[in-house]
NUKOL-345610 format. One record per residue: residue number from 1; chain; x, y, z of N, C-alpha, C, CB in turn. Coordinates in steps of 0.02 Angstrom, whole numbers, plus 50000, padded with zeros to 5 digits. Glycine has a CB too. Layout:
# NUKOL-345610
PT  resi  chain   n.c1   n.c2   n.c3  ca.c1  ca.c2  ca.c3   c.c1   c.c2   c.c3  cb.c1  cb.c2  cb.c3
PT   NUM      A      X      Y      Z      X      Y      Z      X      Y      Z      X      Y      Z
...
***
This chain:
# NUKOL-345610
PT  resi  chain   n.c1   n.c2   n.c3  ca.c1  ca.c2  ca.c3   c.c1   c.c2   c.c3  cb.c1  cb.c2  cb.c3
PT     1      A  52066  59939  51933  52086  59947  52002  52049  59896  52046  52071  60018  52026
PT     2      A  52083  59874  52098  52053  59826  52144  52047  59856  52214  52095  59761  52147
PT     3      A  52009  59823  52257  52004  59843  52326  52073  59847  52358  51959  59794  52366
PT     4      A  52117  59800  52341  52185  59800  52368  52223  59863  52349  52223  59738  52342
PT     5      A  52217  59886  52287  52251  59948  52266  52230  60007  52310  52236  59963  52192
PT     6      A  52165  60011  52322  52139  60068  52361  52158  60060  52435  52062  60072  52354
PT     7      A  52155  60000  52460  52175  59986  52530  52248  60007  52539  52166  59911  52547
PT     8      A  52292  59987  52493  52363  60003  52499  52375  60078  52499  52402  59969  52443
PT     9      A  52338  60115  52457  52345  60187  52455  52325  60218  52522  52304  60217  52398
PT    10      A  52268  60196  52549  52245  60222  52614  52295  60205  52669  52176  60194  52631
PT    11      A  52326  60146  52663  52375  60125  52713  52437  60169  52710  52394  60052  52702
PT    12      A  52453  60196  52652  52509  60243  52647  52490  60312  52674  52532  60249  52573
PT    13      A  52429  60334  52660  52408  60401  52678  52390  60406  52753  52347  60422  52636
PT    14      A  52356  60355  52778  52336  60352  52849  52347  60280  52872  52260  60375  52859
PT    15      A  52408  60262  52890  52426  60192  52902  52380  60157  52953  52497  60188  52927
PT    16      A  52355  60099  52933  52311  60061  52977  52347  60040  53041  52285  60000  52941
PT    17      A  52413  60036  53038  52452  60017  53097  52448  60070  53152  52524  60005  53078
PT    18      A  52425  60131  53136  52421  60184  53185  52355  60186  53222  52434  60251  53152
PT    19      A  52310  60140  53205  52245  60141  53238  52252  60130  53313  52198  60088  53208
PT    20      A  52208  60162  53351  52210  60159  53423  52182  60093  53449  52172  60218  53453
PT    21      A  52200  60077  53510  52176  60014  53540  52100  60013  53542  52205  60006  53612
PT    22      A  52071  59957  53521  51999  59951  53520  51968  59970  53454  51970  59992  53573
PT    23      A  52007  60000  53409  51981  60018  53343  51980  59956  53298  52023  60075  53311
PT    24      A  51945  59961  53242  51943  59905  53195  51945  59932  53123  51879  59863  53206
PT    25      A  51995  59972  53109  52002  59998  53041  52031  59944  52995  52047  60060  53040
PT    26      A  52018  59953  52929  52042  59905  52880  51985  59878  52839  52080  59848  52914
PT    27      A  51996  59823  52804  51943  59792  52764  51892  59761  52811  51973  59739  52716
PT    28      A  51831  59785  52808  51778  59761  52852  51741  59702  52822  51729  59817  52866
PT    29      A  51724  59708  52759  51686  59657  52723  51711  59657  52652  51608  59670  52726
PT    30      A  51717  59598  52621  51732  59598  52550  51793  59559  52530  51741  59666  52526
PT    31      A  51821  59578  52472  51872  59539  52438  51925  59587  52411  51842  59495  52381
PT    32      A  51988  59577  52431  52041  59621  52406  52048  59618  52330  52108  59601  52438
PT    33      A  52028  59563  52299  52036  59556  52227  51977  59586  52188  52043  59483  52209
PT    34      A  51927  59610  52222  51867  59637  52187  51885  59698  52145  51813  59655  52238
PT    35      A  51859  59699  52084  51869  59755  52039  51825  59814  52060  51855  59735  51966
PT    36      A  51852  59874  52053  51815  59934  52073  51815  59985  52016  51845  59965  52137
PT    37      A  51756  60003  51993  51749  60057  51944  51707  60115  51972  51718  60031  51880
PT    38      A  51665  60099  52022  51624  60150  52055  51628  60137  52130  51549  60147  52030
PT    39      A  51636  60191  52169  51644  60183  52241  51612  60243  52277  51718  60176  52261
PT    40      A  51594  60232  52340  51561  60283  52380  51602  60296  52443  51489  60261  52399
PT    41      A  51601  60359  52465  51637  60379  52526  51586  60407  52575  51693  60432  52510
PT    42      A  51592  60388  52639  51543  60409  52689  51575  60414  52758  51484  60360  52690
PT    43      A  51538  60442  52804  51559  60442  52874  51539  60376  52906  51528  60502  52912
PT    44      A  51476  60356  52896  51449  60295  52926  51419  60250  52872  51397  60311  52980
PT    45      A  51439  60187  52872  51412  60140  52823  51347  60111  52850  51464  60082  52807
PT    46      A  51293  60149  52843  51227  60130  52868  51188  60094  52813  51189  60193  52892
PT    47      A  51131  60063  52831  51089  60033  52778  51068  60083  52725  51026  60003  52809
PT    48      A  51056  60146  52744  51037  60196  52694  51094  60210  52646  51016  60261  52729
PT    49      A  51156  60215  52672  51213  60226  52628  51224  60166  52582  51277  60238  52670
PT    50      A  51216  60106  52608  51223  60047  52567  51171  60046  52512  51217  59983  52610
PT    51      A  51109  60067  52527  51057  60071  52475  51077  60120  52421  50990  60092  52506
PT    52      A  51108  60177  52440  51132  60225  52390  51187  60193  52346  51159  60289  52425
PT    53      A  51231  60155  52378  51285  60122  52341  51257  60071  52292  51335  60089  52390
PT    54      A  51208  60033  52314  51177  59983  52269  51145  60018  52210  51124  59941  52307
PT    55      A  51108  60071  52223  51074  60107  52168  51124  60137  52119  51030  60163  52197
PT    56      A  51182  60157  52144  51232  60189  52101  51280  60139  52069  51272  60239  52141
PT    57      A  51273  60075  52086  51317  60025  52056  51387  60024  52086  51321  60035  51983
PT    58      A  51395  60047  52148  51461  60047  52180  51478  59977  52207  51462  60098  52238
PT    59      A  51540  59958  52200  51563  59894  52227  51609  59902  52287  51599  59854  52172
PT    60      A  51619  59965  52308  51662  59978  52366  51635  60039  52403  51736  59989  52345
PT    61      A  51636  60035  52470  51621  60092  52512  51682  60105  52557  51556  60080  52555
PT    62      A  51704  60168  52558  51756  60190  52605  51720  60229  52660  51812  60234  52569
PT    63      A  51723  60203  52721  51689  60234  52777  51740  60258  52829  51640  60185  52810
PT    64      A  51721  60308  52867  51763  60329  52922  51754  60281  52981  51747  60403  52944
PT    65      A  51693  60272  53003  51681  60229  53061  51675  60156  53040  51617  60251  53097
PT    66      A  51704  60111  53079  51700  60039  53062  51628  60013  53063  51742  59999  53110
PT    67      A  51615  59965  53020  51551  59930  53021  51547  59885  53082  51542  59888  52956
PT    68      A  51603  59857  53102  51606  59812  53159  51663  59833  53205  51614  59738  53137
PT    69      A  51646  59848  53268  51697  59865  53317  51720  59804  53357  51671  59918  53365
PT    70      A  51674  59757  53369  51688  59702  53414  51671  59635  53380  51648  59709  53479
PT    71      A  51690  59581  53413  51673  59514  53388  51597  59507  53385  51704  59459  53433
PT    72      A  51573  59472  53334  51500  59465  53323  51479  59393  53331  51480  59492  53254
PT    73      A  51420  59382  53358  51391  59315  53364  51336  59303  53313  51364  59305  53435
PT    74      A  51312  59357  53281  51259  59349  53233  51261  59406  53182  51190  59346  53268
PT    75      A  51235  59392  53122  51225  59443  53071  51154  59434  53046  51277  59437  53012
PT    76      A  51112  59485  53055  51042  59479  53035  51027  59529  52979  50996  59491  53094
PT    77      A  50967  59526  52953  50952  59556  52888  50962  59631  52885  50882  59540  52870
PT    78      A  50954  59668  52940  50962  59741  52937  51033  59763  52955  50912  59775  52982
PT    79      A  51077  59716  52970  51145  59733  52990  51185  59756  52929  51179  59673  53024
PT    80      A  51222  59811  52934  51261  59835  52877  51309  59783  52849  51300  59897  52896
PT    81      A  51342  59744  52892  51389  59694  52867  51353  59641  52825  51426  59660  52926
PT    82      A  51293  59622  52847  51254  59573  52809  51232  59603  52742  51191  59551  52850
PT    83      A  51211  59665  52743  51189  59698  52681  51246  59705  52632  51159  59766  52697
PT    84      A  51305  59723  52657  51363  59728  52613  51378  59662  52578  51425  59751  52652
PT    85      A  51379  59608  52617  51393  59542  52589  51339  59521  52540  51399  59490  52645
PT    86      A  51276  59535  52558  51220  59516  52514  51226  59549  52446  51154  59535  52547
PT    87      A  51248  59612  52445  51251  59649  52382  51320  59647  52349  51231  59721  52393
PT    88      A  51366  59610  52379  51433  59604  52349  51473  59668  52350  51426  59580  52279
PT    89      A  51465  59707  52403  51501  59771  52409  51554  59764  52463  51452  59828  52427
PT    90      A  51616  59781  52446  51670  59782  52495  51667  59847  52534  51739  59772  52461
PT    91      A  51695  59846  52594  51696  59906  52636  51762  59910  52673  51637  59906  52686
PT    92      A  51795  59967  52666  51856  59983  52704  51840  60040  52751  51915  60002  52655
PT    93      A  51860  60032  52814  51852  60086  52864  51920  60114  52882  51815  60060  52927
PT    94      A  51925  60180  52882  51986  60213  52906  51964  60261  52961  52024  60251  52848
PT    95      A  51967  60237  53022  51940  60274  53079  51994  60314  53114  51907  60225  53128
PT    96      A  52023  60288  53168  52074  60328  53202  52136  60342  53160  52094  60292  53265
PT    97      A  52154  60300  53111  52209  60322  53066  52193  60387  53031  52223  60268  53015
PT    98      A  52131  60397  53010  52112  60459  52976  52105  60516  53027  52046  60451  52937
PT    99      A  52085  60500  53088  52084  60551  53141  52154  60580  53152  52057  60522  53206
PT   100      A  52204  60537  53150  52272  60556  53173  52317  60582  53118  52304  60497  53204
PT   101      A  52305  60563  53056  52353  60578  53002  52353  60652  52984  52338  60535  52940
PT   102      A  52407  60672  52951  52411  60741  52926  52356  60754  52875  52481  60754  52894
PT   103      A  52319  60808  52884  52265  60824  52839  52201  60787  52852  52286  60811  52769
PT   104      A  52199  60747  52906  52140  60707  52921  52086  60745  52959  52161  60647  52960
PT   105      A  52051  60709  53003  51991  60736  53035  52007  60799  53076  51960  60684  53080
PT   106      A  52056  60795  53121  52069  60851  53165  52096  60912  53127  52119  60831  53219
PT   107      A  52139  60901  53078  52164  60957  53037  52107  60988  52997  52219  60933  52990
PT   108      A  52064  60946  52970  52008  60971  52930  51961  61013  52972  51969  60913  52898
PT   109      A  51947  60991  53033  51904  61030  53077  51936  61097  53094  51889  60991  53142
PT   110      A  52000  61097  53111  52034  61159  53127  52031  61208  53068  52107  61146  53146
PT   111      A  52044  61184  53008  52042  61227  52949  51972  61254  52937  52067  61189  52887
PT   112      A  51921  61212  52950  51852  61234  52941  51835  61292  52988  51804  61176  52951
PT   113      A  51868  61293  53046  51857  61346  53094  51903  61407  53082  51869  61320  53165
PT   114      A  51943  61403  53028  51987  61458  53012  52049  61461  53055  51950  61522  53016
PT   115      A  52068  61405  53084  52125  61402  53130  52184  61368  53097  52106  61365  53194
PT   116      A  52244  61380  53125  52306  61351  53099  52328  61296  53146  52362  61406  53091
PT   117      A  52317  61232  53129  52330  61178  53177  52403  61157  53181  52289  61118  53158
PT   118      A  52425  61143  53242  52491  61115  53255  52480  61052  53298  52538  61167  53291
PT   119      A  52514  60997  53283  52503  60936  53322  52523  60946  53395  52543  60877  53292
PT   120      A  52479  60923  53441  52498  60920  53512  52504  60848  53534  52446  60958  53556
PT   121      A  52463  60804  53505  52473  60732  53507  52458  60709  53436  52426  60695  53562
PT   122      A  52460  60644  53423  52443  60621  53356  52369  60633  53340  52459  60547  53349
PT   123      A  52329  60642  53392  52257  60649  53383  52234  60722  53388  52220  60607  53433
PT   124      A  52263  60760  53434  52240  60827  53449  52282  60880  53413  52241  60840  53524
PT   125      A  52251  60937  53398  52285  60992  53365  52280  61055  53408  52256  61004  53294
PT   126      A  52336  61087  53420  52336  61150  53455  52337  61207  53405  52397  61155  53503
PT   127      A  52296  61257  53417  52291  61315  53373  52303  61378  53414  52222  61317  53336
PT   128      A  52351  61418  53394  52369  61479  53430  52339  61539  53395  52446  61487  53437
PT   129      A  52305  61582  53433  52272  61641  53405  52318  61702  53408  52207  61655  53443
PT   130      A  52315  61746  53360  52355  61807  53361  52332  61856  53415  52354  61841  53294
PT   131      A  52268  61851  53435  52241  61894  53488  52192  61854  53529  52207  61958  53458
PT   132      A  52185  61871  53592  52141  61833  53637  52068  61841  53616  52150  61856  53709
PT   133      A  52029  61788  53628  51957  61789  53616  51922  61765  53679  51937  61746  53555
PT   134      A  51856  61769  53679  51817  61746  53736  51782  61680  53719  51765  61800  53758
PT   135      A  51756  61648  53770  51719  61586  53758  51658  61599  53715  51697  61554  53825
PT   136      A  51622  61653  53729  51562  61669  53690  51580  61681  53616  51527  61731  53718
PT   137      A  51635  61715  53604  51655  61728  53534  51677  61664  53500  51712  61780  53532
PT   138      A  51712  61621  53536  51734  61558  53506  51674  61513  53493  51784  61522  53552
PT   139      A  51627  61509  53540  51567  61468  53530  51528  61493  53469  51523  61470  53593
PT   140      A  51523  61559  53462  51486  61587  53405  51522  61570  53339  51480  61664  53412
PT   141      A  51588  61570  53340  51627  61552  53281  51614  61479  53261  51702  61563  53293
PT   142      A  51617  61434  53310  51606  61363  53296  51535  61352  53269  51617  61320  53360
PT   143      A  51486  61384  53301  51417  61377  53279  51408  61402  53208  51370  61415  53327
PT   144      A  51438  61459  53193  51431  61488  53126  51466  61447  53073  51458  61559  53126
PT   145      A  51528  61427  53087  51568  61390  53037  51539  61321  53023  51640  61384  53060
PT   146      A  51514  61287  53074  51489  61219  53065  51414  61216  53053  51506  61177  53126
PT   147      A  51379  61270  53068  51307  61273  53055  51266  61229  53101  51293  61255  52985
PT   148      A  51290  61219  53163  51254  61176  53210  51253  61209  53279  51288  61106  53215
PT   149      A  51206  61190  53322  51207  61215  53391  51268  61187  53428  51142  61195  53429
PT   150      A  51290  61222  53479  51347  61200  53519  51329  61200  53593  51409  61244  53505
PT   151      A  51367  61161  53631  51364  61163  53703  51432  61189  53727  51347  61093  53734
PT   152      A  51432  61227  53782  51496  61252  53805  51494  61267  53880  51516  61314  53766
PT   153      A  51553  61266  53910  51562  61294  53977  51618  61345  53972  51580  61237  54029
PT   154      A  51613  61397  54012  51661  61453  54010  51714  61443  54063  51624  61521  54020
PT   155      A  51776  61436  54041  51831  61428  54087  51850  61492  54123  51890  61401  54051
PT   156      A  51825  61549  54099  51834  61611  54135  51900  61646  54122  51828  61600  54206
PT   157      A  51936  61627  54069  51999  61661  54054  52004  61677  53980  52059  61619  54077
PT   158      A  52043  61728  53961  52052  61743  53890  52082  61683  53854  52097  61805  53881
PT   159      A  52061  61673  53792  52082  61614  53754  52131  61634  53699  52020  61578  53724
PT   160      A  52191  61607  53703  52240  61617  53649  52263  61551  53619  52301  61654  53676
PT   161      A  52249  61495  53652  52266  61429  53627  52205  61384  53631  52325  61398  53667
PT   162      A  52191  61349  53576  52132  61306  53571  52154  61236  53550  52079  61335  53521
PT   163      A  52130  61185  53584  52140  61116  53562  52080  61094  53521  52151  61068  53623
PT   164      A  52092  61068  53462  52039  61048  53416  52045  60974  53399  52040  61090  53351
PT   165      A  51990  60938  53409  51988  60867  53392  51917  60848  53370  52011  60823  53452
PT   166      A  51909  60814  53314  51844  60791  53294  51820  60733  53336  51845  60771  53221
PT   167      A  51754  60721  53335  51727  60663  53371  51728  60671  53445  51764  60602  53352
PT   168      A  51752  60618  53480  51757  60619  53553  51829  60636  53572  51735  60549  53584
PT   169      A  51843  60700  53581  51912  60722  53587  51931  60753  53653  51927  60769  53534
PT   170      A  51889  60744  53705  51909  60771  53770  51960  60726  53802  51847  60780  53816
PT   171      A  52018  60755  53820  52073  60717  53850  52102  60759  53907  52128  60700  53797
PT   172      A  52095  60736  53970  52114  60777  54027  52184  60808  54025  52109  60736  54088
PT   173      A  52236  60773  53999  52302  60806  53997  52303  60871  53957  52352  60759  53967
PT   174      A  52254  60881  53912  52252  60943  53873  52237  61004  53918  52200  60938  53819
PT   175      A  52208  60992  53976  52187  61047  54019  52245  61090  54041  52150  61019  54079
PT   176      A  52305  61062  54041  52364  61102  54060  52398  61135  54001  52414  61057  54097
PT   177      A  52372  61123  53940  52405  61148  53880  52367  61203  53844  52417  61092  53834
PT   178      A  52304  61216  53863  52262  61259  53823  52211  61295  53867  52226  61219  53769
PT   179      A  52181  61347  53839  52126  61381  53875  52057  61361  53848  52135  61456  53869
PT   180      A  52056  61322  53793  51991  61301  53765  52000  61236  53727  51962  61356  53719
PT   181      A  51949  61195  53729  51947  61132  53692  51884  61133  53649  51948  61070  53740
PT   182      A  51892  61120  53584  51836  61113  53538  51836  61042  53511  51840  61166  53479
PT   183      A  51780  61007  53521  51776  60938  53498  51703  60922  53481  51803  60889  53551
PT   184      A  51689  60858  53467  51622  60839  53448  51576  60827  53507  51624  60778  53406
PT   185      A  51599  60785  53553  51556  60769  53610  51598  60758  53672  51514  60707  53595
PT   186      A  51566  60768  53730  51599  60759  53795  51546  60742  53846  51640  60822  53816
PT   187      A  51567  60710  53900  51521  60692  53954  51508  60753  53999  51549  60633  53996
PT   188      A  51454  60750  54037  51439  60803  54085  51497  60814  54132  51375  60787  54124
PT   189      A  51527  60760  54155  51583  60765  54201  51644  60798  54168  51603  60696  54228
PT   190      A  51650  60792  54103  51705  60825  54067  51697  60901  54069  51709  60801  53995
PT   191      A  51635  60924  54061  51622  60996  54065  51639  61022  54134  51549  61012  54048
PT   192      A  51620  60984  54186  51635  61005  54254  51710  61008  54266  51602  60958  54304
PT   193      A  51746  60956  54242  51818  60954  54252  51853  61011  54216  51846  60887  54228
PT   194      A  51831  61025  54154  51861  61079  54115  51852  61146  54152  51830  61083  54045
PT   195      A  51792  61158  54175  51778  61222  54210  51821  61228  54274  51703  61227  54228
PT   196      A  51830  61172  54310  51871  61173  54370  51943  61193  54355  51870  61105  54404
PT   197      A  51966  61177  54295  52034  61193  54275  52039  61260  54238  52062  61137  54231
PT   198      A  51983  61295  54234  51984  61360  54199  51989  61354  54124  52041  61401  54224
PT   199      A  51966  61298  54097  51969  61286  54025  51898  61285  53996  52005  61219  54010
PT   200      A  51888  61320  53943  51823  61319  53908  51818  61256  53865  51815  61383  53864
PT   201      A  51760  61226  53865  51748  61165  53826  51687  61177  53782  51738  61103  53872
PT   202      A  51696  61167  53717  51642  61177  53669  51634  61114  53628  51657  61238  53622
PT   203      A  51572  61089  53625  51557  61030  53584  51506  61047  53531  51532  60971  53628
PT   204      A  51515  61019  53472  51471  61035  53415  51441  60973  53383  51510  61074  53363
PT   205      A  51447  60916  53417  51418  60854  53391  51468  60811  53354  51360  60870  53345
PT   206      A  51465  60746  53365  51512  60699  53334  51508  60703  53258  51499  60627  53358
PT   207      A  51448  60702  53232  51438  60701  53160  51465  60765  53128  51363  60694  53143
PT   208      A  51446  60823  53155  51464  60887  53124  51539  60899  53124  51430  60944  53160
PT   209      A  51574  60873  53174  51646  60885  53178  51687  60835  53137  51669  60882  53249
PT   210      A  51655  60781  53113  51692  60731  53075  51670  60726  53002  51685  60665  53107
PT   211      A  51608  60740  52986  51584  60732  52917  51622  60778  52870  51509  60746  52913
PT   212      A  51653  60831  52896  51693  60876  52855  51749  60841  52818  51721  60932  52898
PT   213      A  51773  60785  52845  51830  60751  52815  51809  60710  52754  51864  60707  52866
PT   214      A  51745  60696  52746  51724  60652  52691  51742  60682  52622  51648  60640  52694
PT   215      A  51726  60745  52608  51748  60773  52543  51824  60778  52536  51718  60841  52532
PT   216      A  51859  60787  52592  51933  60788  52590  51960  60720  52570  51961  60810  52658
PT   217      A  51935  60668  52602  51955  60600  52586  51937  60583  52514  51922  60550  52634
PT   218      A  51879  60604  52492  51857  60591  52423  51904  60625  52374  51785  60615  52412
PT   219      A  51926  60685  52389  51972  60721  52345  52039  60684  52339  51984  60793  52370
PT   220      A  52064  60657  52395  52125  60617  52392  52116  60558  52345  52145  60593  52462
PT   221      A  52060  60523  52352  52048  60463  52313  52038  60479  52239  51988  60425  52340
PT   222      A  52003  60533  52225  51993  60553  52155  52059  60570  52121  51945  60613  52151
PT   223      A  52103  60602  52158  52167  60620  52129  52210  60558  52115  52205  60668  52175
PT   224      A  52208  60511  52162  52249  60450  52155  52219  60401  52106  52257  60417  52222
PT   225      A  52153  60397  52102  52119  60348  52060  52067  60383  52016  52085  60293  52103
PT   226      A  52089  60423  51967  52041  60460  51926  51998  60416  51881  52077  60510  51883
PT   227      A  52020  60353  51871  51981  60308  51829  51920  60280  51864  52025  60252  51804
PT   228      A  51916  60290  51930  51859  60267  51969  51810  60325  51979  51882  60239  52038
PT   229      A  51745  60310  51973  51694  60360  51987  51681  60361  52062  51627  60345  51947
PT   230      A  51700  60416  52095  51693  60423  52167  51631  60464  52183  51756  60456  52198
PT   231      A  51590  60440  52228  51528  60473  52247  51526  60483  52323  51466  60431  52223
PT   232      A  51505  60542  52344  51496  60555  52415  51425  60538  52436  51512  60630  52431
PT   233      A  51419  60498  52489  51354  60477  52513  51315  60536  52541  51361  60422  52566
PT   234      A  51249  60533  52536  51206  60582  52568  51192  60558  52639  51139  60593  52528
PT   235      A  51214  60596  52689  51207  60575  52758  51179  60633  52800  51274  60551  52787
PT   236      A  51146  60614  52854  51121  60664  52900  51132  60640  52971  51045  60679  52887
PT   237      A  51163  60681  53012  51175  60663  53081  51116  60683  53125  51239  60695  53106
PT   238      A  51126  60678  53190  51074  60700  53237  51061  60774  53229  51094  60683  53311
PT   239      A  50999  60795  53241  50982  60865  53233  50933  60885  53288  50952  60879  53163
PT   240      A  50928  60951  53297  50882  60978  53347  50816  60992  53315  50911  61041  53380
PT   241      A  50762  60967  53346  50695  60978  53318  50671  61049  53335  50645  60926  53346
***
């Protein structure tokens, strides 16, 4: 198998053409013709993840977040792109395509919360509850299911519809479609705006709401390419001391 084979499969499952403006999904570093027998899957292609890949003999890393978002003027020794090139490791990023596709980040987060997701946009998922819940009960559910602290504001109304999006998923038009928004992170002004509209907003951290997709993505790749040894990187996001 080559990097191209794996790239083409990802392009079918989560088309790179669907990436949002400003994203940089696709082949980040490397060679489409490179042979792959061992590969690693991660949320972020950090120097620590690259060190794990080197130790394991991986020649490809599949990351959610791009190694490079913008044009670069320099590559220095601790930069992930430089480290990848130095060790001859290719890297493919599938960022907003994986956020948006069926079974991707937002669907995975909704399922982890025990919810039944329905698309409201290509990025956001609406989940309808059989019975109303409160902000406190929903916040406790998110905290328990994800195992992380949460921040929330109470919109002050019973919740029967929830918008779920991993990462940075606050989008003002959702305020007219739901009574609660669950996402990774939001600005202080977003909490104020949500409360003004009577919508509860709960955030559980960018890492915690997206890292759930890594084993899902790995399972897709293992099924499609069983001849490749797929390894999940050991990663740790921000935490509370």
